[in-house]
N, C-alpha and C positions, 0 to 999 in steps of 0.2 A: 270657027276654024281657031285653031290655036298659033300663035305668033311667038316663036322664041328669042324673047330681046337679049341682044349681045352688047346693047350699050344703053347710055341713059338717054332721053328726049333732051335736045337741046335748043337753048332759045337765045336771040340777041337782043331781046326786049329787057328793059330794066324789070327788077322785080317787082308785083303790083303794088306793095302796101303804101310805100311812099304818097305813091300817086293819088290812091284813093284817102290817105289821111289827109292831105291838102283837100280836096275836094268835100270831104265831110265836112272838115272845119271851116270851110267857106260855106257851106250851105247850113250847117248846125254848130254855131261858134260855141253854144253851151254846152257841147260834149267836154270843153274842157274843165267844166265843173267836177266832173268824173274823175279829174286827174289827181292823185293824192298816194295815201298810205294807210293802210288798216293796221294798227297796231293788236288789235283782237287776234290777229293772226298768231301770235305769239302764244295766245293762251289756247289756241287749238293745237301749236307745237307741244305744249307742256303735256296737255290732255291724252295728246296721241302718246308720246313718249310714256307716259304712265299707263295706259291701256296694254300697250304692246308688251311691257315689263311685268304687268299684272298677270296677263294671260301665260308671258311665258314662265312664272311662278307657279300658275297653276297647273301648269301642265309637266312640272317637273319630276314627278313619279308615274306620269303615264306612257303607255307606249309610242314608240316615233310614228308609228301610223296615223295616231289620233292628231298629233300635232301636225301632220301634214294635212289632214281634213280640215282642221282648225285654220290652218294658215290659208288654206286655198278660199274658205269662205268668208273669213274675218280679216285675218292679218294680211292678207293682199290688198283690201281694200285700204288698211290703217298705214301700211306702208308707200301705197301710192300716194295717200294725203300727204305723207311726209315727204314725197318728192315735189308736189304742186307745191307745199309750202317752203322747200329749199329753192325752188323756181321764183317765189315771190321774194326770198330773200336776194337772190341773184340780180334781181332788176329794183333793189332798194324800195320795196314796195312795204315793208312791215315798219323800219323806223327811218327815220330821218340820218341818223347817224350809220354811215357806211360799216363802222365797225361793230355796232350791234347787230346789223344785218349780217355780218361774217359769223357773228356769234349764234344768233337765231338759226342760220342754215346750219351749222355744225350740229348744233342740239337737235336739228329735226332730222340729222343723219344717223343720229344713234341708235334707232332700230332697223337699220340698214345692212348692219353688219360688216361692208365693205365702204371705206369712207370714200365720197366723192362728190360733196356740197361744194367746196372750195373749186375743184378741176372744173365740175359742171358750169361753174359760173363764168370761168376764163372763155370757155369752149361755146358754152350759149349765147354770150353776147355777141362773138362772133358769127353765130348763125344769124341773128337779126341783121347784123350792118350787112352780110356778104351771104344771103340767104341764094343758094345754089353753087356759091363758087367752091367747085372740087378742092380748093387747097386750102379753104378757110372756113368751111362748114362742115363741122362734125357730124351733124346730123344724116350727112350722104354716106353710104356705104361706100368702102373703095372698093375699085373694079373688081380686084382678084376676090374679095368678099362675095361680090354679086355672081361673081363667075360660080364660085364654088358650090354657092346653095342653089343657084339654079332655080327651076320653075318648079319642083317636086313637092307632094306634100313633106314628105322627109325632111327633106331638105331645110324647108321654111320651118317645120317645126323644130329641127335640131337649131336653126337659127335663133330662132325665140326662147329657146331654153337657155342656149349661150349669149343671149344678148350683151351683157354685160362685158364678157370677153371681146367679143367682137368690137364693143365700142372703144375697148382700151386699145385694141390693135390698130385702131384707125390715125392713133395722135401720132406716129411716125409721119404721116403723109401732109399733117397740116403745118403750115409755115407761121412764124412769129409769133406762136402762142406760147409761152412760157407752164411748162408742166409743173414747176414746184416753186413754192415760194414759202414765206414765214406762215401763214395760214394753213397752208395745205399741211404742213407738219403739224400744227395744233388739231387739224382735222382728223388726222392719221392716229394723233396719240389719243384722242377721246374716244374715238368709234373703236378703235382696236383694245383700248383700255376696258370700256363697257364690255367686250366681247369677252376678255378674259374673266371680268366679273361675275358675270352671268354664268361662264362655265362652272366657275370655282364654287359659287354661292347655290346656283340652282340647278348646274348639273347640263349634260349635254343634250337630253331631250328638250328641255329649254332653249338651247341654243340652237338646237336644230329648227324649231319652230321659228326664229328669227331668219334663220337661212332660207329656208322655204316660203315665209312671207316674202323676204326679199325676189327671190327669183319669180314667183308668182306675179307680184307687182308690175314687174317690167316685163315677162317674159310670155311663156305658155300659159295662157289665161286670157279671159276676155279683156281685162284690161289692157293687156298687152297690144289691142287693137288700138289703143288712143295713139303708139307711134305710127302705126300706117295710116290712120285718119288724119294726122296733121299736114303731110306732103304727099302722101303716094297718089299718083296719077288716076283716080278712080274715073275722071270726067277732063281729060285735057283738052285743052293748054290750062285750065285753071290748076294751081299748083298748091293751094292751101287750101284746107277744107275744115270746116267747125262741126262738131257734134252737139245736135241738140236733144239730149235724151234724158231720163231720170238719173242715170249714174252721175250727172253732174253735182246732184245734190252732197254725195260722199267724196267727189272728185272736187270739190270747190272750184265747179265750172270751168274748167281745165279744158273742156270741149269747145269754149268758144275762141276758136284759135285764131281766126281770120281777125277777129276783134282784138285780141290779144297782138298780133303782130302789126296791126293798125295803130294800136295805141299800148305799147309796151310800158306805158307810164301809169295806166290805171288797173287799180287792184283787182284780185279776183272777183271780189263783191260787187264792183261795180260792170263788170264786162256784160252781164244781160242787158243793162240799162244802156250801153252803147248801140247795141242792135234796136233797141226801142225806141232809141231817139232818132236813128237814122235807119228805118227799116228799108228804104230804096236801095241803099248800097249793098243790102245783105241778102234780102229776099230773092234776088235773082240768081245766087249762088248757089252750086251746088252743096248738100251738106248731107250728114249722116244722121241717123234716127236710131241707130242699135249698136253698139262696141262688138256685141255677142255675134252679130250677123255679118259684120266687118271682119272678124276674126276667121269666122269659118270661111269667108268668101276669100279672103288673103290667102289661107293654105289649100283650098282645094281648086281655085281659080289658077291654069296655068299662066294665062296670060299676064298675070300679076307677078312680079319679082321685085328684087332689091333695085333693078334697074328700071322700075316704074317711078321715075323721079325726072323733075327738071333741073338741068343743068345751064347756069348761064355761060353764053360763049366769052371769050377773051383771049385767054393763053390758048395754045392746042391742046385742049383736053383729052381730044380723041385719041392723043398719042399718049396719056398717061400711062404709065406700066404698074402702077399701083393701085 
């Protein structure tokens, strides 16, 4: 039986991660040894930037449809890795210096065509501190957004294809999060500057390859299921889900999402060790094995929509108009 959701699921309970973190540290204090930084992530950033620019150059005299195909099968995974590395930089997990992490994040943003690394940092850290808070968690869709998209395949496919646009439109709803600062301007100058250089020296097909890679990496692609995997209520009341599948190899373990929320100070290479060290805290949780299956399920299951999220009670969120 199909139930059309008209609102989020609400909880008056605290978010689960802080409680589990305390319990894990009490039972397995050795997990603290996994906390740290991974400066080798910077080398991966340089490699992915070089790879994407090289592929863009090689496609400069090719038809646009070939750029589309290569972007789907290769570029999407490269750009997705860039987003994971931007995420690492946002948590200061690459270098000790915050400035160097800003620089690393901006460099990782180069293949993404649209600058977002610094803005992501501001909004994402709030997501960790205020998971499920409608006015502070940018990971939650706005109510108007969820109502507009609805439960249909067409609506959800359109949402995935336009995911970056919908994310940007959430910002007016969010409180006390500055949109612009010095580093945001630097981010814009670097990324838009590279865009212009690619168009001038490589041509439009090369630029289209980067555009296609950008949209596939976070939208209408099996990789787009990552955003569904993390917090969409597949098995409520559990509100955070991990993915344990082979794509973690090229996605730098970003699927270990419960582990990451429990220990955001642990870099990507150590996240599997968290689960291995404290299996009794994770083996009883529902998890995903395939992003592709989840992607298809999200598109085709009318019981799943943007309202399939847990929102913390507090203010009268049910009366929110946006």
